[in-house]
N, C-alpha and C positions, 0 to 999 in steps of 0.2 A: 609635585611641582610647586616650588616656592617662588613668589613673585620677585624676590630679591635676586633670583638667578637670571631674570630677564635682562636683556641689554637695554631696555627702555624703562625709564622711571619718569612718571608725570611730574612736571615742575610748575604747572600753571596755577591759576587761581583756584582756591579750595572753597567748598561750600560747607555751611554749618548744618549738620544733621545729628540729631540725638539718636545714637545707636543703642545705648543702654535702655533696656526695657522694650526695644523694638522686636517685633516678631522675628525669630531667628531664621525664618525661611529666606534663603538666599535671593529669591526673586522679589520678595517683599523689600529686602534691603536695597537691591538694585533699583526697584521702582521708586523708593523714597529718595535715593540719591539723584536719580534722573529728574524727578520732580523738583528737587532743590536746585539743581543746575538750571532748569528752565526758569524758575522764579528768581533766584538770587543773582544770576549772571546776565540777566536781560539788559541791565544798564551799562555793562562793560563789554558785551560781546554781541555780535549779530546773531539772528536766529539761525542762520546757516552754520555759524561756528559752534553755537550751542548744540545743534543737532549732531554735528561732526564729533564734538566732545562726548556727547551721550553715547554715540555709537562706539567710539573708541573705548570708553569706560566699560560698556556692556560686553563688547567683544573680549576685552582683557579679563574682565571678572568671570566670564563664563568659559574661559579657555582652560580651566583646571578644576581642582576639587574645591570643597567648601573653604578650607583654610586659605587657599590661593585667592578666592573671591574676597575674603575679608582683608587679606593683605593688600590687594589692589584697591579695595574700597578706602582703606586708610591713607592711600596716596592722594585721593581726591577730596577727602573729608576732614574737617576740623570739628570736633565735638564741642558744642557750646557749653559754657559753664552753667551749671544748674543753680537755681536760687537756694536750694536746700543744702549746698555744700557747707560744711561746718568747719570753722577755723580750728576747733579743738583737734581735728584730725592732724593738723600741722603743729600741734603743741602750743597753740596760742589760746588764751581764754577770751571769751566774749564778755562784753559788758553785762549781758544778761546773766551770765554765770555769777558775776560779782554780786548782782542784785539778789540772787537766790542764796548765796553764801551769807549775805547780811541778814536775810530773813531767818536763816537757820540759827543764828546767834541769839535770837530773842527768846 
């Protein structure tokens, strides 16, 4: 079962959850997302609405296999940018790289 085959796709507010490096156990992922919903959405949603959203997410994520759970999770989550992302990956040089190039010339 692929979540893209479902008639419903979540379009509401997303929470930031760092998925890379997280325990791959599906219940650990679901728990992390539910906790993020509780903490990050409290200023824009009522407790009742957050609990409803958590239940909706959990029900959908557990209604299929592991791939389905990850697919559903990505509908509710934005991964935060990490501080250690390197501009070199995108073909741009850091100022720090220029510094080291200058040192090598000596």
